[in-house]
Structure formats: C-alpha cells, structure tokens
Backbone bond lengths (Angstrom), bond angles and torsions (degrees), N, CA, C in turn:
res aa  C-N    CA-C-N  psi(-1)  N-CA   C-N-CA  omega(-1)  CA-C   N-CA-C  phi
1 M - - - 1.445 - - 1.530 109.30 -
2 L 1.324 115.44 135.53 1.464 121.56 -179.77 1.516 111.25 -91.70
3 K 1.312 115.12 143.35 1.461 120.92 171.81 1.524 108.38 -95.08
4 V 1.323 115.95 154.76 1.465 120.97 177.32 1.527 109.52 -59.13
5 S 1.316 117.19 -39.33 1.465 120.09 179.89 1.528 111.49 -63.61
6 D 1.346 118.32 -30.76 1.462 121.40 176.45 1.524 111.06 -69.26
7 L 1.320 117.32 -38.05 1.469 120.96 178.70 1.527 111.12 -63.35
8 R 1.317 116.70 -38.55 1.466 120.94 -176.56 1.527 112.94 -66.42
9 L 1.325 117.70 -18.26 1.465 121.11 -179.57 1.527 112.50 -84.09
10 R 1.303 118.07 -13.13 1.459 121.62 -175.73 1.534 111.89 -89.25
11 E 1.335 115.05 146.67 1.460 120.76 174.21 1.521 108.47 -78.45
12 V 1.327 116.86 147.55 1.455 121.66 178.16 1.529 107.68 -109.37
13 I 1.350 115.91 122.24 1.461 122.82 -176.50 1.527 108.99 -120.30
14 N 1.339 116.02 133.93 1.455 122.00 175.38 1.524 108.18 -87.06
15 V 1.355 117.54 118.77 1.460 120.96 -177.47 1.529 112.39 -72.84
16 V 1.322 118.19 -16.03 1.465 121.53 179.85 1.527 110.90 -68.06
17 D 1.348 116.47 -44.62 1.467 119.45 -177.78 1.531 113.47 -124.43
18 G 1.335 118.18 0.79 1.465 121.57 178.31 1.511 114.71 75.48
19 R 1.315 117.41 9.21 1.463 122.02 -175.36 1.529 111.84 -81.71
20 R 1.331 115.35 140.73 1.470 121.24 170.51 1.520 107.17 -75.24
21 L 1.317 116.72 130.88 1.458 119.92 -176.52 1.511 113.48 -96.27
22 G 1.322 117.89 -16.94 1.457 120.60 179.05 1.512 111.95 119.15
23 P 1.320 116.75 171.88 1.470 121.26 -177.71 1.532 111.99 -75.98
24 I 1.322 115.45 154.79 1.466 121.26 176.89 1.524 108.61 -72.75
25 K 1.315 115.67 125.13 1.466 122.45 179.51 1.526 110.49 -95.71
26 D 1.349 115.78 -39.47 1.457 120.58 -174.61 1.521 108.88 -155.48
27 I 1.315 115.80 163.96 1.453 122.04 177.40 1.519 107.70 -129.02
28 D 1.343 116.25 127.37 1.463 122.26 178.68 1.527 107.76 -89.07
29 I 1.326 116.51 114.78 1.461 121.99 -175.49 1.519 110.22 -114.40
30 D 1.331 115.88 135.57 1.463 122.36 172.46 1.532 105.82 -87.36
31 V 1.323 117.07 101.52 1.465 121.00 -173.78 1.526 112.60 -69.97
32 E 1.322 117.81 -26.60 1.464 120.14 178.88 1.521 111.68 -69.23
33 N 1.332 116.73 -39.60 1.466 120.82 -178.70 1.521 113.35 -98.14
34 G 1.338 117.01 -12.74 1.457 120.86 -178.64 1.515 113.39 70.23
35 T 1.344 116.94 32.79 1.459 121.03 -178.96 1.534 110.25 -121.71
36 I 1.323 114.80 158.13 1.460 120.73 176.16 1.524 107.90 -88.30
37 R 1.339 116.12 128.97 1.469 120.86 178.54 1.523 111.96 -92.04
38 A 1.343 116.60 -37.33 1.469 119.37 -176.41 1.521 110.72 -163.15
39 L 1.326 114.77 159.13 1.460 122.41 170.50 1.523 107.12 -105.23
40 V 1.317 116.68 139.55 1.464 121.89 177.71 1.529 106.29 -113.68
41 L 1.330 115.62 125.20 1.462 120.99 -175.10 1.514 111.99 -114.59
42 N 1.337 115.08 150.38 1.462 121.25 165.24 1.515 105.30 -81.70
43 P 1.321 119.12 127.01 1.465 119.71 178.43 1.525 110.60 -59.17
44 E 1.326 116.48 153.34 1.462 121.96 179.38 1.519 108.93 -53.12
45 G 1.303 116.51 130.82 1.460 121.23 -176.99 1.516 111.13 114.01
46 G 1.335 116.38 -30.86 1.447 122.09 173.48 1.516 115.42 54.21
47 R 1.318 116.73 -134.98 1.467 123.22 -172.79 1.518 114.06 -65.65
48 M 1.315 116.67 -32.84 1.463 120.19 -176.68 1.526 111.25 -56.07
49 F 1.333 117.54 -44.80 1.454 120.42 -177.42 1.519 112.15 -79.06
50 R 1.319 118.15 -18.11 1.458 120.33 177.67 1.523 111.73 -66.79
51 M 1.338 117.27 -23.99 1.459 120.15 178.30 1.526 110.82 -67.05
52 F 1.330 117.05 -28.69 1.459 121.46 -175.32 1.521 113.39 -94.33
53 G 1.289 117.55 0.78 1.461 120.49 -179.49 1.511 110.33 159.36
54 R 1.289 115.14 172.70 1.452 120.53 -177.97 1.526 110.83 -75.74
55 Q 1.308 117.11 126.79 1.458 123.02 179.65 1.529 107.63 -113.40
56 E 1.324 117.30 120.68 1.446 121.30 -177.78 1.523 110.69 -82.31
57 D 1.327 115.87 153.63 1.455 121.45 176.45 1.522 109.25 -78.36
58 I 1.325 116.34 153.00 1.456 122.21 174.89 1.521 107.53 -98.97
59 V 1.330 116.74 127.73 1.459 122.04 179.71 1.520 108.33 -108.71
60 I 1.342 116.32 122.63 1.459 121.44 -179.71 1.524 109.17 -113.65
61 P 1.338 118.18 110.43 1.466 120.54 176.94 1.535 110.81 -61.45
62 W 1.319 116.35 147.74 1.461 122.06 -177.99 1.527 111.40 -56.49
63 E 1.322 118.07 -33.25 1.463 122.01 -179.00 1.525 112.33 -63.46
64 N 1.323 117.77 -20.63 1.456 122.26 -178.21 1.527 113.33 -91.98
65 I 1.309 117.78 2.15 1.464 121.04 178.24 1.522 108.23 -88.19
66 N 1.353 116.28 119.86 1.463 121.39 -178.63 1.517 112.60 -86.02
67 K 1.330 116.05 -45.70 1.460 120.05 -172.38 1.516 110.07 -155.27
68 I 1.319 116.60 137.81 1.461 122.25 172.68 1.522 106.57 -109.86
69 G 1.329 115.38 111.00 1.458 121.10 -178.98 1.513 111.65 -101.15
70 I 1.311 115.46 -172.25 1.464 121.75 -179.11 1.525 111.07 -66.88
71 D 1.349 116.74 -40.60 1.465 121.50 -175.79 1.519 114.34 -112.39
72 V 1.339 117.52 -22.22 1.460 120.54 -174.24 1.524 111.62 -135.83
73 I 1.333 113.60 160.88 1.456 122.04 171.07 1.522 105.53 -118.11
74 L 1.332 116.93 121.56 1.456 121.79 -179.92 1.518 109.34 -95.99
75 V 1.327 115.41 126.90 1.461 121.35 -179.50 1.524 108.60 -124.81
76 E 1.329 115.65 158.54 1.455 120.62 178.12 1.516 108.87 -122.10
77 L 1.339 114.79 105.99 1.457 121.34 -179.24 1.517 110.03 -127.77
78 E 1.316 116.44 114.15 1.459 120.55 174.28 1.519 109.44 -74.22
79 Q 1.324 115.65 -41.37 1.461 121.66 179.45 1.519 107.01 -133.39
80 I 1.311 117.26 131.70 1.460 121.40 -176.74 1.516 109.90 -81.64
81 A 1.343 115.92 131.68 1.470 121.85 176.87 1.521 108.30 -92.93
82 Y 1.321 116.76 130.14 1.449 121.11 179.46 1.515 110.29 -107.28
83 N 1.326 115.26 145.58 1.454 122.18 177.10 1.524 107.24 -102.47
84 Y 1.323 116.97 110.69 1.470 121.03 -178.65 1.520 109.11 -88.10
85 E 1.320 116.52 105.94 1.458 121.16 -178.67 1.499 110.24 -96.85
C-alpha cells in the first residue's frame, strides 16, 4: 500500500511527449469512496517562474495515470488541464 507522502516523492512523466510535468503539490481525494480523483502538480519550474507571472497548476485525472513505479508516475495527457486559482 502506498502512502500519499510516497507519491509526492515520485517524478511525473507524460508518456505522450516524455516531458517532466513537475512535482506533486496536492492530491484530490474522494473521501466518501476513499479513492483518488486527481493529482495536482506544480508545473516544471516551480516557484522561480511564479515570480515572473501567474503559473497555473496541472491537474491530472486518475484515469490518465498509466503506471506508478518506484521512482516515477507515468501519465498519458494529450492536452494538459490547468487549474486556474
């Protein structure tokens, strides 16, 4: 069984283009069903680029996660969904 803290240590890679998407910032959990709905990521570049403008979070629905490995999480995203906060 994986802990949320273990997930946050893994890199998230998009298998469509091989791009690193950034570290996991948050996890959207459905508390009624006890399932994960989505991963919320800080885009690559993190805080440094936030100084120069607003950087939106990347939201990855659970259905788009292909594989959770020891070091990486592989996701399949044709188009990246952004969360405008």
